[in-house]
PyMOL Python script that loads the backbone (N, CA, C, O; Angstrom):
from pymol import cmd

cmd.read_pdbstr("""\
ATOM      1  N   MET A   1     -40.592  53.949 -19.269  1.00  0.00           N
ATOM      2  CA  MET A   1     -40.763  55.004 -18.191  1.00  0.00           C
ATOM      3  C   MET A   1     -42.041  55.258 -17.904  1.00  0.00           C
ATOM      4  O   MET A   1     -42.305  55.635 -16.762  1.00  0.00           O
ATOM      5  N   HIS A   2     -43.179  55.092 -18.959  1.00  0.00           N
ATOM      6  CA  HIS A   2     -44.529  55.220 -18.948  1.00  0.00           C
ATOM      7  C   HIS A   2     -45.088  54.374 -17.945  1.00  0.00           C
ATOM      8  O   HIS A   2     -46.058  54.766 -17.295  1.00  0.00           O
ATOM      9  N   ASN A   3     -44.484  53.052 -17.718  1.00  0.00           N
ATOM     10  CA  ASN A   3     -45.178  52.084 -16.813  1.00  0.00           C
ATOM     11  C   ASN A   3     -44.915  52.679 -15.397  1.00  0.00           C
ATOM     12  O   ASN A   3     -45.699  52.252 -14.550  1.00  0.00           O
ATOM     13  N   HIS A   4     -44.068  53.493 -14.990  1.00  0.00           N
ATOM     14  CA  HIS A   4     -43.909  53.814 -13.708  1.00  0.00           C
ATOM     15  C   HIS A   4     -44.488  55.074 -13.316  1.00  0.00           C
ATOM     16  O   HIS A   4     -44.484  55.415 -12.134  1.00  0.00           O
ATOM     17  N   THR A   5     -45.077  55.920 -14.391  1.00  0.00           N
ATOM     18  CA  THR A   5     -45.751  57.044 -13.903  1.00  0.00           C
ATOM     19  C   THR A   5     -47.238  57.079 -14.185  1.00  0.00           C
ATOM     20  O   THR A   5     -47.932  57.991 -13.737  1.00  0.00           O
ATOM     21  N   LYS A   6     -47.754  56.067 -14.947  1.00  0.00           N
ATOM     22  CA  LYS A   6     -49.002  56.093 -15.151  1.00  0.00           C
ATOM     23  C   LYS A   6     -49.600  54.499 -14.685  1.00  0.00           C
ATOM     24  O   LYS A   6     -49.324  53.471 -15.304  1.00  0.00           O
ATOM     25  N   ARG A   7     -50.221  54.548 -13.813  1.00  0.00           N
ATOM     26  CA  ARG A   7     -50.865  53.329 -13.118  1.00  0.00           C
ATOM     27  C   ARG A   7     -52.299  53.017 -13.878  1.00  0.00           C
ATOM     28  O   ARG A   7     -53.102  53.899 -14.179  1.00  0.00           O
ATOM     29  N   ARG A   8     -52.458  51.777 -14.104  1.00  0.00           N
ATOM     30  CA  ARG A   8     -53.553  51.209 -14.811  1.00  0.00           C
ATOM     31  C   ARG A   8     -54.619  50.838 -13.490  1.00  0.00           C
ATOM     32  O   ARG A   8     -54.290  50.176 -12.505  1.00  0.00           O
ATOM     33  N   LYS A   9     -55.767  51.350 -13.700  1.00  0.00           N
ATOM     34  CA  LYS A   9     -56.513  51.171 -12.644  1.00  0.00           C
ATOM     35  C   LYS A   9     -57.809  49.990 -13.163  1.00  0.00           C
ATOM     36  O   LYS A   9     -58.227  49.771 -14.300  1.00  0.00           O
ATOM     37  N   CYS A  10     -58.158  49.461 -12.031  1.00  0.00           N
ATOM     38  CA  CYS A  10     -59.157  48.253 -12.043  1.00  0.00           C
ATOM     39  C   CYS A  10     -60.341  48.937 -12.759  1.00  0.00           C
ATOM     40  O   CYS A  10     -60.778  50.031 -12.400  1.00  0.00           O
ATOM     41  N   PRO A  11     -60.854  48.192 -13.839  1.00  0.00           N
ATOM     42  CA  PRO A  11     -62.081  48.866 -14.428  1.00  0.00           C
ATOM     43  C   PRO A  11     -63.536  48.670 -13.687  1.00  0.00           C
ATOM     44  O   PRO A  11     -64.597  49.199 -14.018  1.00  0.00           O
ATOM     45  N   ILE A  12     -63.323  47.858 -12.706  1.00  0.00           N
ATOM     46  CA  ILE A  12     -64.353  47.502 -11.753  1.00  0.00           C
ATOM     47  C   ILE A  12     -64.514  48.926 -10.679  1.00  0.00           C
ATOM     48  O   ILE A  12     -63.635  49.360  -9.933  1.00  0.00           O
ATOM     49  N   LYS A  13     -65.843  49.446 -10.859  1.00  0.00           N
ATOM     50  CA  LYS A  13     -66.024  50.669 -10.094  1.00  0.00           C
ATOM     51  C   LYS A  13     -65.584  50.644  -8.602  1.00  0.00           C
ATOM     52  O   LYS A  13     -64.662  51.309  -8.130  1.00  0.00           O
ATOM     53  N   ASP A  14     -66.402  49.757  -7.919  1.00  0.00           N
ATOM     54  CA  ASP A  14     -66.121  49.843  -6.594  1.00  0.00           C
ATOM     55  C   ASP A  14     -64.957  49.043  -5.786  1.00  0.00           C
ATOM     56  O   ASP A  14     -64.965  48.789  -4.582  1.00  0.00           O
ATOM     57  N   CYS A  15     -63.802  48.654  -6.879  1.00  0.00           N
ATOM     58  CA  CYS A  15     -62.782  47.730  -6.406  1.00  0.00           C
ATOM     59  C   CYS A  15     -61.853  48.730  -5.815  1.00  0.00           C
ATOM     60  O   CYS A  15     -61.878  49.897  -6.205  1.00  0.00           O
ATOM     61  N   ARG A  16     -61.098  48.354  -4.962  1.00  0.00           N
ATOM     62  CA  ARG A  16     -60.316  48.986  -3.914  1.00  0.00           C
ATOM     63  C   ARG A  16     -58.716  48.778  -4.507  1.00  0.00           C
ATOM     64  O   ARG A  16     -57.800  49.339  -3.907  1.00  0.00           O
ATOM     65  N   TYR A  17     -58.460  48.015  -5.610  1.00  0.00           N
ATOM     66  CA  TYR A  17     -57.016  47.562  -6.277  1.00  0.00           C
ATOM     67  C   TYR A  17     -56.691  49.106  -6.218  1.00  0.00           C
ATOM     68  O   TYR A  17     -57.580  49.958  -6.214  1.00  0.00           O
ATOM     69  N   ARG A  18     -55.493  49.362  -6.178  1.00  0.00           N
ATOM     70  CA  ARG A  18     -54.735  50.629  -6.203  1.00  0.00           C
ATOM     71  C   ARG A  18     -54.210  50.813  -7.664  1.00  0.00           C
ATOM     72  O   ARG A  18     -53.880  51.948  -8.007  1.00  0.00           O
ATOM     73  N   GLY A  19     -54.122  49.917  -8.428  1.00  0.00           N
ATOM     74  CA  GLY A  19     -53.729  49.954  -9.485  1.00  0.00           C
ATOM     75  C   GLY A  19     -52.230  49.149  -9.786  1.00  0.00           C
ATOM     76  O   GLY A  19     -51.480  48.712  -8.914  1.00  0.00           O
ATOM     77  N   ALA A  20     -52.061  49.095 -10.975  1.00  0.00           N
ATOM     78  CA  ALA A  20     -50.762  48.407 -11.397  1.00  0.00           C
ATOM     79  C   ALA A  20     -49.905  49.190 -12.481  1.00  0.00           C
ATOM     80  O   ALA A  20     -50.536  50.033 -13.119  1.00  0.00           O
ATOM     81  N   ALA A  21     -48.510  49.029 -12.794  1.00  0.00           N
ATOM     82  CA  ALA A  21     -47.715  49.574 -13.587  1.00  0.00           C
ATOM     83  C   ALA A  21     -47.821  49.087 -15.033  1.00  0.00           C
ATOM     84  O   ALA A  21     -47.692  49.834 -16.003  1.00  0.00           O
ATOM     85  N   GLU A  22     -48.058  47.820 -15.098  1.00  0.00           N
ATOM     86  CA  GLU A  22     -48.215  46.975 -16.297  1.00  0.00           C
ATOM     87  C   GLU A  22     -49.573  46.285 -16.565  1.00  0.00           C
ATOM     88  O   GLU A  22     -50.209  45.851 -15.604  1.00  0.00           O
ATOM     89  N   TYR A  23     -49.996  46.175 -17.694  1.00  0.00           N
ATOM     90  CA  TYR A  23     -51.239  45.631 -17.989  1.00  0.00           C
ATOM     91  C   TYR A  23     -51.345  44.249 -17.515  1.00  0.00           C
ATOM     92  O   TYR A  23     -52.387  43.865 -16.983  1.00  0.00           O
ATOM     93  N   LYS A  24     -50.177  43.355 -17.697  1.00  0.00           N
ATOM     94  CA  LYS A  24     -50.175  41.976 -17.253  1.00  0.00           C
ATOM     95  C   LYS A  24     -50.657  42.055 -15.781  1.00  0.00           C
ATOM     96  O   LYS A  24     -51.435  41.166 -15.435  1.00  0.00           O
ATOM     97  N   ASP A  25     -50.344  42.899 -14.954  1.00  0.00           N
ATOM     98  CA  ASP A  25     -50.601  43.066 -13.476  1.00  0.00           C
ATOM     99  C   ASP A  25     -52.293  43.127 -13.473  1.00  0.00           C
ATOM    100  O   ASP A  25     -52.908  42.331 -12.763  1.00  0.00           O
ATOM    101  N   ILE A  26     -52.887  43.949 -14.165  1.00  0.00           N
ATOM    102  CA  ILE A  26     -54.129  44.192 -14.043  1.00  0.00           C
ATOM    103  C   ILE A  26     -55.024  43.014 -14.875  1.00  0.00           C
ATOM    104  O   ILE A  26     -56.231  42.904 -14.656  1.00  0.00           O
ATOM    105  N   TYR A  27     -54.443  42.294 -15.679  1.00  0.00           N
ATOM    106  CA  TYR A  27     -55.131  41.308 -16.123  1.00  0.00           C
ATOM    107  C   TYR A  27     -55.124  40.030 -15.047  1.00  0.00           C
ATOM    108  O   TYR A  27     -56.120  39.319 -14.912  1.00  0.00           O
ATOM    109  N   ARG A  28     -53.881  39.817 -14.290  1.00  0.00           N
ATOM    110  CA  ARG A  28     -53.909  38.952 -13.379  1.00  0.00           C
ATOM    111  C   ARG A  28     -54.931  39.242 -12.161  1.00  0.00           C
ATOM    112  O   ARG A  28     -55.519  38.376 -11.513  1.00  0.00           O
ATOM    113  N   HIS A  29     -55.019  40.606 -11.990  1.00  0.00           N
ATOM    114  CA  HIS A  29     -56.092  41.265 -10.798  1.00  0.00           C
ATOM    115  C   HIS A  29     -57.523  40.611 -11.336  1.00  0.00           C
ATOM    116  O   HIS A  29     -58.306  39.955 -10.649  1.00  0.00           O
ATOM    117  N   LEU A  30     -57.636  40.891 -12.476  1.00  0.00           N
ATOM    118  CA  LEU A  30     -59.130  40.918 -12.966  1.00  0.00           C
ATOM    119  C   LEU A  30     -59.531  39.514 -12.732  1.00  0.00           C
ATOM    120  O   LEU A  30     -60.505  39.188 -12.054  1.00  0.00           O
ATOM    121  N   TRP A  31     -58.532  38.508 -13.476  1.00  0.00           N
ATOM    122  CA  TRP A  31     -58.660  36.994 -13.256  1.00  0.00           C
ATOM    123  C   TRP A  31     -58.925  36.395 -11.991  1.00  0.00           C
ATOM    124  O   TRP A  31     -59.662  35.436 -11.763  1.00  0.00           O
ATOM    125  N   ALA A  32     -58.121  37.188 -11.049  1.00  0.00           N
ATOM    126  CA  ALA A  32     -58.193  36.389  -9.706  1.00  0.00           C
ATOM    127  C   ALA A  32     -59.372  37.023  -8.802  1.00  0.00           C
ATOM    128  O   ALA A  32     -59.866  36.415  -7.852  1.00  0.00           O
ATOM    129  N   HIS A  33     -59.749  38.271  -9.195  1.00  0.00           N
ATOM    130  CA  HIS A  33     -60.738  38.841  -8.223  1.00  0.00           C
ATOM    131  C   HIS A  33     -62.004  39.201  -9.137  1.00  0.00           C
ATOM    132  O   HIS A  33     -63.044  39.425  -8.517  1.00  0.00           O
ATOM    133  N   HIS A  34     -62.040  39.275 -10.351  1.00  0.00           N
ATOM    134  CA  HIS A  34     -63.367  39.495 -10.964  1.00  0.00           C
ATOM    135  C   HIS A  34     -63.552  38.684 -12.314  1.00  0.00           C
ATOM    136  O   HIS A  34     -63.791  39.194 -13.409  1.00  0.00           O
ATOM    137  N   GLU A  35     -63.401  37.334 -12.048  1.00  0.00           N
ATOM    138  CA  GLU A  35     -63.465  36.332 -13.037  1.00  0.00           C
ATOM    139  C   GLU A  35     -64.427  36.348 -14.090  1.00  0.00           C
ATOM    140  O   GLU A  35     -64.121  36.045 -15.243  1.00  0.00           O
ATOM    141  N   ASN A  36     -65.703  36.727 -13.707  1.00  0.00           N
ATOM    142  CA  ASN A  36     -67.035  37.157 -14.563  1.00  0.00           C
ATOM    143  C   ASN A  36     -66.529  38.176 -15.772  1.00  0.00           C
ATOM    144  O   ASN A  36     -66.735  38.061 -16.980  1.00  0.00           O
ATOM    145  N   TYR A  37     -65.817  39.187 -15.079  1.00  0.00           N
ATOM    146  CA  TYR A  37     -65.704  40.315 -15.853  1.00  0.00           C
ATOM    147  C   TYR A  37     -64.717  39.917 -16.833  1.00  0.00           C
ATOM    148  O   TYR A  37     -65.046  40.134 -17.999  1.00  0.00           O
ATOM    149  N   ALA A  38     -63.592  39.389 -16.641  1.00  0.00           N
ATOM    150  CA  ALA A  38     -62.452  39.128 -17.136  1.00  0.00           C
ATOM    151  C   ALA A  38     -62.885  38.008 -18.363  1.00  0.00           C
ATOM    152  O   ALA A  38     -62.274  38.105 -19.428  1.00  0.00           O
ATOM    153  N   ARG A  39     -63.726  37.155 -18.251  1.00  0.00           N
ATOM    154  CA  ARG A  39     -64.305  36.153 -19.096  1.00  0.00           C
ATOM    155  C   ARG A  39     -65.056  36.895 -20.092  1.00  0.00           C
ATOM    156  O   ARG A  39     -64.824  36.857 -21.301  1.00  0.00           O
ATOM    157  N   GLU A  40     -66.056  37.638 -19.470  1.00  0.00           N
ATOM    158  CA  GLU A  40     -67.081  38.576 -20.605  1.00  0.00           C
ATOM    159  C   GLU A  40     -66.399  39.292 -21.425  1.00  0.00           C
ATOM    160  O   GLU A  40     -66.875  39.410 -22.554  1.00  0.00           O
ATOM    161  N   HIS A  41     -64.973  40.046 -21.090  1.00  0.00           N
ATOM    162  CA  HIS A  41     -64.437  41.248 -21.940  1.00  0.00           C
ATOM    163  C   HIS A  41     -63.357  40.620 -22.405  1.00  0.00           C
ATOM    164  O   HIS A  41     -62.514  41.392 -22.861  1.00  0.00           O
ATOM    165  N   GLY A  42     -63.030  39.237 -22.460  1.00  0.00           N
ATOM    166  CA  GLY A  42     -61.959  38.645 -23.272  1.00  0.00           C
ATOM    167  C   GLY A  42     -60.448  38.818 -22.864  1.00  0.00           C
ATOM    168  O   GLY A  42     -59.558  38.704 -23.707  1.00  0.00           O
ATOM    169  N   VAL A  43     -60.184  39.104 -21.508  1.00  0.00           N
ATOM    170  CA  VAL A  43     -59.222  39.508 -20.938  1.00  0.00           C
ATOM    171  C   VAL A  43     -58.176  38.243 -21.114  1.00  0.00           C
ATOM    172  O   VAL A  43     -58.430  37.082 -20.792  1.00  0.00           O
ATOM    173  N   LYS A  44     -56.881  38.745 -21.726  1.00  0.00           N
ATOM    174  CA  LYS A  44     -55.912  37.914 -21.827  1.00  0.00           C
ATOM    175  C   LYS A  44     -55.410  37.037 -20.351  1.00  0.00           C
ATOM    176  O   LYS A  44     -55.470  37.624 -19.271  1.00  0.00           O
ATOM    177  N   ARG A  45     -54.984  35.782 -20.423  1.00  0.00           N
ATOM    178  CA  ARG A  45     -54.719  34.979 -19.138  1.00  0.00           C
ATOM    179  C   ARG A  45     -53.450  34.445 -19.454  1.00  0.00           C
ATOM    180  O   ARG A  45     -53.143  34.026 -20.570  1.00  0.00           O
ATOM    181  N   ASP A  46     -52.645  34.464 -18.363  1.00  0.00           N
ATOM    182  CA  ASP A  46     -51.198  34.227 -18.527  1.00  0.00           C
ATOM    183  C   ASP A  46     -51.124  32.799 -17.758  1.00  0.00           C
ATOM    184  O   ASP A  46     -50.765  32.686 -16.586  1.00  0.00           O
ATOM    185  N   LEU A  47     -51.482  31.829 -18.521  1.00  0.00           N
ATOM    186  CA  LEU A  47     -51.590  30.380 -18.134  1.00  0.00           C
ATOM    187  C   LEU A  47     -50.795  29.377 -19.012  1.00  0.00           C
ATOM    188  O   LEU A  47     -50.869  29.492 -20.235  1.00  0.00           O
ATOM    189  N   ASP A  48     -50.127  28.513 -18.516  1.00  0.00           N
ATOM    190  CA  ASP A  48     -49.578  27.508 -19.137  1.00  0.00           C
ATOM    191  C   ASP A  48     -49.530  26.093 -18.762  1.00  0.00           C
ATOM    192  O   ASP A  48     -50.106  25.921 -17.688  1.00  0.00           O
ATOM    193  N   ARG A  49     -49.142  25.229 -19.167  1.00  0.00           N
ATOM    194  CA  ARG A  49     -49.389  23.737 -18.622  1.00  0.00           C
ATOM    195  C   ARG A  49     -48.023  22.988 -18.629  1.00  0.00           C
ATOM    196  O   ARG A  49     -47.248  23.093 -19.578  1.00  0.00           O
ATOM    197  N   CYS A  50     -47.781  22.283 -17.610  1.00  0.00           N
ATOM    198  CA  CYS A  50     -46.497  21.318 -17.570  1.00  0.00           C
ATOM    199  C   CYS A  50     -46.781  20.132 -18.767  1.00  0.00           C
ATOM    200  O   CYS A  50     -47.861  19.566 -18.934  1.00  0.00           O
ATOM    201  N   GLU A  51     -45.510  19.898 -19.574  1.00  0.00           N
ATOM    202  CA  GLU A  51     -45.954  18.826 -20.550  1.00  0.00           C
ATOM    203  C   GLU A  51     -45.603  17.594 -19.985  1.00  0.00           C
ATOM    204  O   GLU A  51     -45.946  16.590 -20.609  1.00  0.00           O
ATOM    205  N   VAL A  52     -44.886  17.439 -18.757  1.00  0.00           N
ATOM    206  CA  VAL A  52     -44.606  16.444 -18.088  1.00  0.00           C
ATOM    207  C   VAL A  52     -45.860  15.591 -17.387  1.00  0.00           C
ATOM    208  O   VAL A  52     -46.188  14.412 -17.516  1.00  0.00           O
ATOM    209  N   CYS A  53     -46.385  16.600 -16.647  1.00  0.00           N
ATOM    210  CA  CYS A  53     -47.245  16.076 -15.527  1.00  0.00           C
ATOM    211  C   CYS A  53     -48.634  16.801 -15.729  1.00  0.00           C
ATOM    212  O   CYS A  53     -49.491  16.615 -14.866  1.00  0.00           O
ATOM    213  N   ASP A  54     -48.866  17.468 -16.613  1.00  0.00           N
ATOM    214  CA  ASP A  54     -50.117  18.364 -16.804  1.00  0.00           C
ATOM    215  C   ASP A  54     -50.324  19.299 -15.555  1.00  0.00           C
ATOM    216  O   ASP A  54     -51.466  19.602 -15.207  1.00  0.00           O
ATOM    217  N   TYR A  55     -49.314  19.714 -14.943  1.00  0.00           N
ATOM    218  CA  TYR A  55     -49.481  20.995 -13.763  1.00  0.00           C
ATOM    219  C   TYR A  55     -49.956  22.006 -14.521  1.00  0.00           C
ATOM    220  O   TYR A  55     -49.474  22.188 -15.640  1.00  0.00           O
ATOM    221  N   TYR A  56     -50.868  22.733 -14.080  1.00  0.00           N
ATOM    222  CA  TYR A  56     -51.645  23.993 -14.717  1.00  0.00           C
ATOM    223  C   TYR A  56     -51.577  25.105 -13.885  1.00  0.00           C
ATOM    224  O   TYR A  56     -51.957  25.008 -12.718  1.00  0.00           O
ATOM    225  N   GLY A  57     -51.104  26.244 -14.371  1.00  0.00           N
ATOM    226  CA  GLY A  57     -51.120  27.543 -13.756  1.00  0.00           C
ATOM    227  C   GLY A  57     -50.195  28.484 -14.303  1.00  0.00           C
ATOM    228  O   GLY A  57     -49.555  28.200 -15.316  1.00  0.00           O
ATOM    229  N   ARG A  58     -50.046  29.799 -13.605  1.00  0.00           N
ATOM    230  CA  ARG A  58     -49.460  30.944 -14.382  1.00  0.00           C
ATOM    231  C   ARG A  58     -48.116  30.522 -14.925  1.00  0.00           C
ATOM    232  O   ARG A  58     -47.389  29.711 -14.350  1.00  0.00           O
ATOM    233  N   ARG A  59     -47.815  31.146 -16.118  1.00  0.00           N
ATOM    234  CA  ARG A  59     -46.516  30.863 -16.919  1.00  0.00           C
ATOM    235  C   ARG A  59     -45.454  30.727 -16.199  1.00  0.00           C
ATOM    236  O   ARG A  59     -44.760  29.735 -16.421  1.00  0.00           O
ATOM    237  N   ASP A  60     -45.031  31.701 -15.124  1.00  0.00           N
ATOM    238  CA  ASP A  60     -44.136  31.779 -14.142  1.00  0.00           C
ATOM    239  C   ASP A  60     -44.063  30.625 -13.159  1.00  0.00           C
ATOM    240  O   ASP A  60     -43.064  30.014 -12.780  1.00  0.00           O
ATOM    241  N   ASN A  61     -45.250  30.470 -12.850  1.00  0.00           N
ATOM    242  CA  ASN A  61     -45.219  29.150 -11.550  1.00  0.00           C
ATOM    243  C   ASN A  61     -44.977  27.791 -12.344  1.00  0.00           C
ATOM    244  O   ASN A  61     -44.355  26.870 -11.815  1.00  0.00           O
ATOM    245  N   VAL A  62     -45.457  27.707 -13.550  1.00  0.00           N
ATOM    246  CA  VAL A  62     -45.221  26.520 -14.344  1.00  0.00           C
ATOM    247  C   VAL A  62     -43.704  26.388 -14.684  1.00  0.00           C
ATOM    248  O   VAL A  62     -43.118  25.313 -14.560  1.00  0.00           O
ATOM    249  N   LYS A  63     -43.139  27.442 -15.085  1.00  0.00           N
ATOM    250  CA  LYS A  63     -41.754  27.219 -15.395  1.00  0.00           C
ATOM    251  C   LYS A  63     -40.878  27.044 -14.004  1.00  0.00           C
ATOM    252  O   LYS A  63     -39.808  26.438 -14.065  1.00  0.00           O
ATOM    253  N   ARG A  64     -41.247  27.469 -13.016  1.00  0.00           N
ATOM    254  CA  ARG A  64     -40.465  27.197 -11.559  1.00  0.00           C
ATOM    255  C   ARG A  64     -40.945  25.665 -11.170  1.00  0.00           C
ATOM    256  O   ARG A  64     -40.181  24.845 -10.660  1.00  0.00           O
ATOM    257  N   HIS A  65     -42.169  25.434 -11.451  1.00  0.00           N
ATOM    258  CA  HIS A  65     -42.525  23.821 -11.210  1.00  0.00           C
ATOM    259  C   HIS A  65     -41.596  22.810 -12.095  1.00  0.00           C
ATOM    260  O   HIS A  65     -41.055  21.808 -11.627  1.00  0.00           O
ATOM    261  N   LYS A  66     -41.511  23.202 -13.328  1.00  0.00           N
ATOM    262  CA  LYS A  66     -40.780  22.129 -14.084  1.00  0.00           C
ATOM    263  C   LYS A  66     -38.997  22.272 -13.680  1.00  0.00           C
ATOM    264  O   LYS A  66     -38.177  21.359 -13.777  1.00  0.00           O
ATOM    265  N   ARG A  67     -38.800  23.318 -13.338  1.00  0.00           N
ATOM    266  CA  ARG A  67     -37.350  23.254 -12.849  1.00  0.00           C
ATOM    267  C   ARG A  67     -37.287  22.776 -11.482  1.00  0.00           C
ATOM    268  O   ARG A  67     -36.166  22.377 -11.165  1.00  0.00           O
ATOM    269  N   LEU A  68     -38.058  22.715 -10.702  1.00  0.00           N
ATOM    270  CA  LEU A  68     -38.116  22.089  -9.295  1.00  0.00           C
ATOM    271  C   LEU A  68     -38.240  20.611  -9.264  1.00  0.00           C
ATOM    272  O   LEU A  68     -37.540  19.756  -8.721  1.00  0.00           O
ATOM    273  N   LYS A  69     -39.432  20.524 -10.069  1.00  0.00           N
ATOM    274  CA  LYS A  69     -40.054  18.835  -9.772  1.00  0.00           C
ATOM    275  C   LYS A  69     -39.676  17.983 -11.056  1.00  0.00           C
ATOM    276  O   LYS A  69     -40.019  16.802 -11.010  1.00  0.00           O
ATOM    277  N   HIS A  70     -38.939  18.470 -12.327  1.00  0.00           N
ATOM    278  CA  HIS A  70     -38.645  17.787 -13.249  1.00  0.00           C
ATOM    279  C   HIS A  70     -37.192  18.014 -13.652  1.00  0.00           C
ATOM    280  O   HIS A  70     -36.614  17.195 -14.366  1.00  0.00           O
ATOM    281  N   GLY A  71     -36.593  19.123 -13.198  1.00  0.00           N
ATOM    282  CA  GLY A  71     -35.173  19.363 -13.578  1.00  0.00           C
ATOM    283  C   GLY A  71     -35.215  19.905 -14.800  1.00  0.00           C
ATOM    284  O   GLY A  71     -34.103  20.044 -15.311  1.00  0.00           O
ATOM    285  N   ILE A  72     -36.111  20.250 -15.426  1.00  0.00           N
ATOM    286  CA  ILE A  72     -36.388  21.024 -16.790  1.00  0.00           C
ATOM    287  C   ILE A  72     -35.827  22.700 -16.674  1.00  0.00           C
ATOM    288  O   ILE A  72     -36.105  23.459 -15.745  1.00  0.00           O
ATOM    289  N   GLY A  73     -35.077  22.993 -17.728  1.00  0.00           N
ATOM    290  CA  GLY A  73     -34.474  24.399 -17.533  1.00  0.00           C
ATOM    291  C   GLY A  73     -33.300  24.735 -16.626  1.00  0.00           C
ATOM    292  O   GLY A  73     -32.831  25.873 -16.651  1.00  0.00           O
ATOM    293  N   VAL A  74     -32.818  23.823 -15.847  1.00  0.00           N
ATOM    294  CA  VAL A  74     -31.583  23.939 -14.926  1.00  0.00           C
ATOM    295  C   VAL A  74     -30.328  23.917 -15.944  1.00  0.00           C
ATOM    296  O   VAL A  74     -29.965  23.037 -16.725  1.00  0.00           O
ATOM    297  N   ALA A  75     -29.881  24.982 -15.710  1.00  0.00           N
ATOM    298  CA  ALA A  75     -28.386  25.376 -16.273  1.00  0.00           C
ATOM    299  C   ALA A  75     -27.287  24.169 -15.818  1.00  0.00           C
ATOM    300  O   ALA A  75     -26.102  24.261 -16.136  1.00  0.00           O
TER     301      ALA A  75
END
""", "prot")
cmd.dss("prot")
cmd.show_as("cartoon", "prot")
cmd.util.cbc("prot")
cmd.orient("prot")
């Protein structure tokens, strides 16, 4: 319930980002819009790589890529 009542705000003072329910969303925002800050402050990154073709991206996108391009993970 805490995730829905307390928004996490962007630590960059002049950023107009309205905030996020979960830390993972703030981390994605920081890497997408404030990469230098994210790198300097050791913000976690949600990245993965396809072991078949070395496609690289967010974990959820890599999972979808493997399913659609390689048939991996299809039930």
